[in-house]
KOLMI-842136 format. One record per residue (C-alpha): chain; residue number from 1; residue in one letter; x, y, z. Coordinates in pm, 1 decimal. Layout:
N
- c|k|r|x|y|z
- A|NUM|A|X|Y|Z
...
***
This chain:
323
- c|k|r|x|y|z
- A|1|X|-1152.0|-1047.6|639.8
- A|2|X|-1267.0|-715.8|599.2
- A|3|X|-1013.3|-421.3|433.8
- A|4|X|-1051.1|-90.9|491.9
- A|5|X|-852.1|158.6|201.9
- A|6|X|-738.2|486.3|111.5
- A|7|X|-908.5|617.7|-195.0
- A|8|X|-706.2|575.9|-506.9
- A|9|X|-669.1|932.2|-600.4
- A|10|X|-491.7|1023.8|-244.6
- A|11|X|-280.8|750.3|-311.7
- A|12|X|-123.3|862.2|-647.3
- A|13|X|-100.7|1235.3|-553.3
- A|14|X|64.3|1148.2|-253.6
- A|15|X|316.4|906.9|-431.5
- A|16|X|363.9|1189.1|-668.9
- A|17|X|406.5|1461.9|-428.6
- A|18|X|679.0|1226.9|-257.9
- A|19|X|857.5|1178.3|-549.6
- A|20|X|880.6|1617.1|-634.8
- A|21|X|984.3|1612.9|-253.4
- A|22|X|1254.0|1342.3|-281.6
- A|23|X|1416.1|1365.0|-620.8
- A|24|X|1384.9|1764.0|-700.3
- A|25|X|1733.1|1812.6|-479.2
- A|26|X|2088.9|1897.6|-602.8
- A|27|X|2228.1|1625.5|-329.6
- A|28|X|2099.9|1281.8|-212.3
- A|29|X|1800.0|1222.4|-428.0
- A|30|X|1559.1|957.6|-246.6
- A|31|X|1253.7|741.8|-264.3
- A|32|X|1015.2|686.6|64.8
- A|33|X|1110.7|287.7|119.1
- A|34|X|739.5|204.8|171.8
- A|35|X|701.5|251.3|-224.1
- A|36|X|910.7|-77.1|-284.5
- A|37|X|586.6|-270.4|-155.2
- A|38|X|347.7|-263.4|-452.5
- A|39|X|219.8|-577.1|-538.5
- A|40|X|527.5|-722.4|-783.3
- A|41|X|745.0|-539.5|-466.0
- A|42|X|569.6|-741.7|-197.8
- A|43|X|620.0|-1079.0|-403.2
- A|44|X|985.9|-1065.2|-445.9
- A|45|X|990.8|-952.7|-105.4
- A|46|X|866.2|-1307.5|22.1
- A|47|X|1123.8|-1433.6|-176.3
- A|48|X|1410.8|-1205.0|-32.0
- A|49|X|1316.4|-1352.0|337.9
- A|50|X|1335.3|-1718.4|220.2
- A|51|X|1721.0|-1629.5|77.6
- A|52|X|2057.5|-1739.3|255.1
- A|53|X|2192.3|-1425.1|284.4
- A|54|X|1888.5|-1268.1|441.0
- A|55|X|1916.5|-1410.4|823.1
- A|56|X|1656.5|-1150.8|951.6
- A|57|X|1325.5|-1308.9|859.4
- A|58|X|1471.5|-1683.3|1003.1
- A|59|X|1592.3|-1514.0|1324.4
- A|60|X|1279.7|-1336.3|1369.9
- A|61|X|1071.9|-1653.6|1335.1
- A|62|X|1316.2|-1852.7|1543.3
- A|63|X|1303.3|-1593.1|1871.4
- A|64|X|914.1|-1651.1|1795.8
- A|65|X|927.1|-2018.8|1792.8
- A|66|X|1108.3|-2032.4|2113.7
- A|67|X|977.5|-1773.7|2329.2
- A|68|X|644.8|-1670.2|2207.1
- A|69|X|440.7|-1964.5|2331.0
- A|70|X|588.3|-1851.7|2714.0
- A|71|X|519.2|-1483.1|2695.4
- A|72|X|164.1|-1502.5|2525.2
- A|73|X|5.7|-1754.3|2759.8
- A|74|X|109.0|-1457.4|3020.6
- A|75|X|-89.6|-1199.7|2813.3
- A|76|X|-422.4|-1057.0|2995.9
- A|77|X|-760.3|-1212.8|2844.5
- A|78|X|-923.7|-1041.6|2561.5
- A|79|X|-595.3|-893.7|2435.0
- A|80|X|-640.2|-760.1|2059.9
- A|81|X|-355.0|-758.7|1804.1
- A|82|X|-264.7|-511.4|1558.0
- A|83|X|13.1|-546.3|1327.4
- A|84|X|220.7|-260.7|1179.9
- A|85|X|340.3|-343.9|826.2
- A|86|X|222.6|-680.9|823.2
- A|87|X|301.0|-841.8|509.7
- A|88|X|164.3|-1202.8|451.5
- A|89|X|206.6|-1185.0|873.2
- A|90|X|367.9|-1575.2|809.0
- A|91|X|561.0|-1532.4|1141.8
- A|92|X|282.6|-1347.5|1306.5
- A|93|X|96.3|-1657.5|1287.5
- A|94|X|308.1|-1824.5|1582.8
- A|95|X|158.4|-1539.0|1798.9
- A|96|X|-228.1|-1549.3|1702.8
- A|97|X|-227.8|-1943.1|1708.3
- A|98|X|-152.5|-1948.2|2041.3
- A|99|X|-331.4|-1664.8|2159.6
- A|100|X|-654.1|-1782.5|1989.4
- A|101|X|-637.3|-2121.2|2156.9
- A|102|X|-699.5|-1922.4|2469.8
- A|103|X|-965.8|-1647.5|2345.5
- A|104|X|-1156.1|-1530.7|2057.2
- A|105|X|-871.8|-1270.7|1899.5
- A|106|X|-933.3|-969.4|1684.4
- A|107|X|-631.2|-920.4|1458.6
- A|108|X|-575.9|-584.6|1256.9
- A|109|X|-305.5|-633.6|1020.4
- A|110|X|-194.9|-261.0|849.5
- A|111|X|-29.3|-265.6|576.2
- A|112|X|-13.9|-28.0|258.0
- A|113|X|16.7|-319.6|7.4
- A|114|X|-338.2|-484.4|-87.8
- A|115|X|-165.1|-772.8|-215.1
- A|116|X|0.6|-858.1|112.2
- A|117|X|-331.0|-781.2|320.2
- A|118|X|-477.9|-1059.5|43.7
- A|119|X|-189.2|-1287.5|116.2
- A|120|X|-257.5|-1211.5|509.7
- A|121|X|-623.8|-1325.9|474.1
- A|122|X|-497.3|-1682.5|284.9
- A|123|X|-222.5|-1729.6|533.9
- A|124|X|-463.5|-1680.3|856.6
- A|125|X|-767.7|-1801.4|732.1
- A|126|X|-814.4|-2152.0|898.9
- A|127|X|-678.4|-2069.0|1248.8
- A|128|X|-981.8|-2088.5|1434.5
- A|129|X|-1121.5|-1815.5|1681.8
- A|130|X|-958.5|-1555.5|1490.0
- A|131|X|-1103.5|-1234.8|1322.9
- A|132|X|-897.6|-1084.3|1074.3
- A|133|X|-1007.0|-730.5|967.7
- A|134|X|-765.0|-582.5|732.6
- A|135|X|-584.7|-191.1|720.2
- A|136|X|-518.2|-85.6|393.8
- A|137|X|-360.1|206.2|592.7
- A|138|X|1.8|340.3|693.5
- A|139|X|106.1|265.3|1003.3
- A|140|X|-22.8|548.2|1250.4
- A|141|X|-377.2|597.7|1129.0
- A|142|X|-390.9|232.3|1081.7
- A|143|X|-327.8|225.2|1439.4
- A|144|X|-582.2|449.2|1515.8
- A|145|X|-829.3|300.3|1330.8
- A|146|X|-765.1|-49.4|1498.8
- A|147|X|-799.1|115.0|1854.4
- A|148|X|-1149.4|274.0|1764.8
- A|149|X|-1282.7|-44.7|1599.5
- A|150|X|-1173.5|-336.7|1828.5
- A|151|X|-1461.3|-429.6|2049.8
- A|152|X|-1339.6|-615.6|2372.4
- A|153|X|-1231.9|-398.6|2650.0
- A|154|X|-890.0|-554.5|2679.4
- A|155|X|-555.3|-434.4|2601.7
- A|156|X|-361.0|-407.2|2286.8
- A|157|X|-89.8|-576.9|2153.9
- A|158|X|99.5|-424.9|1897.0
- A|159|X|321.4|-601.0|1687.0
- A|160|X|637.6|-402.6|1488.1
- A|161|X|842.8|-720.7|1343.3
- A|162|X|1116.0|-798.6|1066.6
- A|163|X|1352.9|-469.7|1194.2
- A|164|X|1120.3|-223.1|1040.4
- A|165|X|1161.0|16.6|1268.3
- A|166|X|1515.0|44.5|1114.8
- A|167|X|1379.1|198.1|802.9
- A|168|X|1359.3|497.3|1007.5
- A|169|X|1635.7|757.9|1050.0
- A|170|X|1725.9|725.7|1448.2
- A|171|X|1573.0|1034.5|1579.5
- A|172|X|1263.6|977.8|1349.2
- A|173|X|1250.5|580.9|1497.0
- A|174|X|1239.1|763.0|1800.5
- A|175|X|958.1|975.6|1721.9
- A|176|X|750.1|697.9|1565.7
- A|177|X|809.5|512.9|1885.2
- A|178|X|641.0|829.0|2115.9
- A|179|X|346.5|840.9|1836.9
- A|180|X|292.7|483.7|1888.9
- A|181|X|324.3|529.7|2280.4
- A|182|X|75.0|851.1|2226.4
- A|183|X|-190.0|609.2|2140.8
- A|184|X|-183.7|340.0|2357.1
- A|185|X|-303.4|277.2|2683.3
- A|186|X|-74.9|168.0|3027.8
- A|187|X|-62.0|-174.2|3015.2
- A|188|X|-50.0|-214.8|2649.1
- A|189|X|220.6|-420.1|2473.8
- A|190|X|456.5|-362.5|2160.3
- A|191|X|673.6|-635.8|2014.8
- A|192|X|942.8|-481.9|1870.1
- A|193|X|1221.6|-648.3|1633.5
- A|194|X|1541.0|-492.1|1569.3
- A|195|X|1826.3|-618.5|1365.0
- A|196|X|2185.4|-568.8|1526.2
- A|197|X|2501.2|-454.4|1418.3
- A|198|X|2724.8|-718.0|1230.6
- A|199|X|2995.8|-779.4|962.5
- A|200|X|2975.7|-536.3|698.4
- A|201|X|3034.1|-821.7|440.1
- A|202|X|2730.0|-1047.6|606.7
- A|203|X|2498.9|-682.8|581.6
- A|204|X|2605.6|-611.4|204.3
- A|205|X|2504.6|-981.4|138.3
- A|206|X|2132.7|-926.1|333.6
- A|207|X|2064.9|-648.5|78.5
- A|208|X|2263.0|-771.8|-272.7
- A|209|X|2167.4|-1140.4|-280.7
- A|210|X|2403.2|-1341.4|-544.0
- A|211|X|2089.5|-1429.0|-732.9
- A|212|X|1980.8|-1093.8|-788.6
- A|213|X|1646.5|-1083.2|-592.2
- A|214|X|1676.3|-780.6|-424.0
- A|215|X|1821.3|-598.8|-702.7
- A|216|X|1511.6|-690.3|-913.8
- A|217|X|1296.2|-576.4|-574.6
- A|218|X|1458.5|-245.5|-582.6
- A|219|X|1414.1|-153.6|-907.3
- A|220|X|1090.3|-238.2|-948.6
- A|221|X|978.1|72.3|-751.7
- A|222|X|1081.9|213.2|-1123.6
- A|223|X|866.8|8.6|-1320.1
- A|224|X|589.2|102.7|-1046.0
- A|225|X|659.4|470.5|-1090.9
- A|226|X|645.2|406.1|-1487.4
- A|227|X|323.7|247.5|-1451.3
- A|228|X|121.1|431.4|-1155.5
- A|229|X|300.6|794.3|-1286.2
- A|230|X|325.4|765.6|-1629.7
- A|231|X|714.4|790.7|-1622.3
- A|232|X|980.1|679.5|-1851.5
- A|233|X|1241.8|522.5|-1647.8
- A|234|X|1471.0|276.1|-1834.0
- A|235|X|1571.3|-15.5|-1553.8
- A|236|X|1851.2|-133.4|-1761.8
- A|237|X|1992.4|168.8|-1702.1
- A|238|X|2029.3|143.6|-1324.1
- A|239|X|2226.9|-67.0|-1108.1
- A|240|X|2134.0|-155.9|-764.8
- A|241|X|2367.7|-129.6|-466.5
- A|242|X|2401.9|-200.7|-130.5
- A|243|X|2611.3|33.3|126.8
- A|244|X|2737.7|3.8|493.2
- A|245|X|2742.8|341.9|640.5
- A|246|X|3001.9|258.2|928.5
- A|247|X|2922.2|601.1|1125.5
- A|248|X|2590.4|587.2|1083.5
- A|249|X|2548.5|208.0|1137.5
- A|250|X|2331.8|189.7|813.6
- A|251|X|2269.6|-45.3|541.9
- A|252|X|2150.1|189.4|231.8
- A|253|X|1987.8|33.3|-85.9
- A|254|X|2104.7|285.5|-410.5
- A|255|X|1983.6|254.3|-743.4
- A|256|X|2304.4|434.3|-984.1
- A|257|X|2232.5|547.2|-1324.8
- A|258|X|2502.5|404.6|-1530.7
- A|259|X|2423.0|693.5|-1793.5
- A|260|X|2352.8|1052.1|-1835.5
- A|261|X|1967.6|1011.3|-1858.2
- A|262|X|1677.2|1258.2|-1862.8
- A|263|X|1361.9|1095.3|-1667.0
- A|264|X|990.5|1259.5|-1711.5
- A|265|X|723.9|1169.0|-1454.2
- A|266|X|400.8|1308.0|-1612.8
- A|267|X|153.9|1249.0|-1338.9
- A|268|X|402.3|1418.9|-1115.3
- A|269|X|499.1|1705.7|-1346.5
- A|270|X|864.3|1612.8|-1265.2
- A|271|X|1167.3|1585.1|-1503.5
- A|272|X|1467.6|1460.3|-1328.8
- A|273|X|1801.7|1481.7|-1476.8
- A|274|X|2030.1|1222.7|-1341.9
- A|275|X|2424.4|1205.7|-1436.0
- A|276|X|2640.8|839.6|-1458.1
- A|277|X|2695.9|742.7|-1141.4
- A|278|X|2453.1|942.7|-898.9
- A|279|X|2209.8|737.5|-711.4
- A|280|X|1843.8|742.5|-626.9
- A|281|X|1827.0|633.0|-225.0
- A|282|X|1572.3|394.8|-157.5
- A|283|X|1622.5|266.0|161.9
- A|284|X|1792.6|314.6|507.2
- A|285|X|1792.6|-11.8|736.9
- A|286|X|1952.8|109.5|1056.0
- A|287|X|2144.1|-137.1|1268.7
- A|288|X|2115.6|-152.1|1675.2
- A|289|X|2376.7|-207.0|1921.5
- A|290|X|2255.0|-461.5|2218.0
- A|291|X|2070.3|-282.8|2448.8
- A|292|X|1989.4|48.3|2250.5
- A|293|X|1650.2|-52.7|2205.4
- A|294|X|1591.3|-102.9|2590.8
- A|295|X|1705.7|269.7|2638.5
- A|296|X|1522.8|401.2|2336.4
- A|297|X|1210.6|257.9|2478.0
- A|298|X|1262.5|407.7|2785.6
- A|299|X|1271.9|712.3|2645.9
- A|300|X|954.4|659.8|2444.0
- A|301|X|749.7|586.7|2719.6
- A|302|X|799.0|217.0|2713.5
- A|303|X|967.9|-39.2|2955.6
- A|304|X|1110.2|-342.2|2839.8
- A|305|X|970.3|-637.0|3021.3
- A|306|X|1181.2|-901.0|2824.2
- A|307|X|1397.4|-910.3|2544.9
- A|308|X|1585.9|-1219.4|2340.7
- A|309|X|1851.9|-1204.5|2143.8
- A|310|X|1907.7|-1512.0|1832.4
- A|311|X|2216.3|-1679.3|1882.6
- A|312|X|2246.9|-1728.6|1473.0
- A|313|X|2208.9|-1407.1|1347.6
- A|314|X|2251.8|-1082.7|1591.5
- A|315|X|1903.9|-1019.2|1597.7
- A|316|X|1656.0|-897.1|1904.7
- A|317|X|1309.4|-901.6|2008.2
- A|318|X|1184.0|-693.0|2254.1
- A|319|X|874.8|-697.3|2445.3
- A|320|X|756.2|-362.4|2559.4
- A|321|X|520.1|-239.7|2818.9
- A|322|X|324.7|111.9|2751.7
- A|323|X|368.5|296.9|3079.3
***
């Protein structure tokens, strides 16, 4: 497996700039959720995916087990695969094995976590007829690189699993899907997973499990800032909290200050004053109504060829075709 990477200096400066933008405010302070996924965060998320409260990954996997062999068998020859936010690509193996049985297959996992790409290489290294080229990039630059590097002139299948589309605000999610469509050719495919609205109790537990794994995952972003940007966050002075925003149809993850505090983030040249009870929002996870993804896809230049709904955990996979 080969991996294309960003220079570390660019990553650190981008991190610092995002902190200055999100934390220097009199309103709701925020951190981009992508920074949750360093080496430690990626490992903790793998644990979250097997927790009994977190039904998303199991639903995603069930739908792939039940339906992927059929629709993959109908893909055109020379199909190349790219995955946005690949993580370890454990679920993706179900698609790649089916495709590699028919043809030599090139797979481009795209992720901002080097640890996740390394895990992906270990996960997929034994599949015959599969070539894996990891791209240590953000989604759209990585997709552009995958398009440029693929060798065979066949369609591209873009995977966006795990309901990661829910981490975008609704208007931003549509803009993102339009940007993906602009990079695709007519006849290219996108498999899009989306978590559906369900009871508040189920949703809150999914993001605040009783074992405290999600809390550790959330707080780890503060430890990452301490390590990489020479900050002095005291993790013990923060509480993890998951909130269901009914009007916006989203789960929010917050780190709530237990006491008044002053935090110095030296490499970002930033000082943050936090009052007791004030929070830093680290993630939004928007939930969708049945059929909503079909309408969004159409507005963004896709046709929804097929859609499957899991019967155990309200969750959808939609196979989109670029028009």
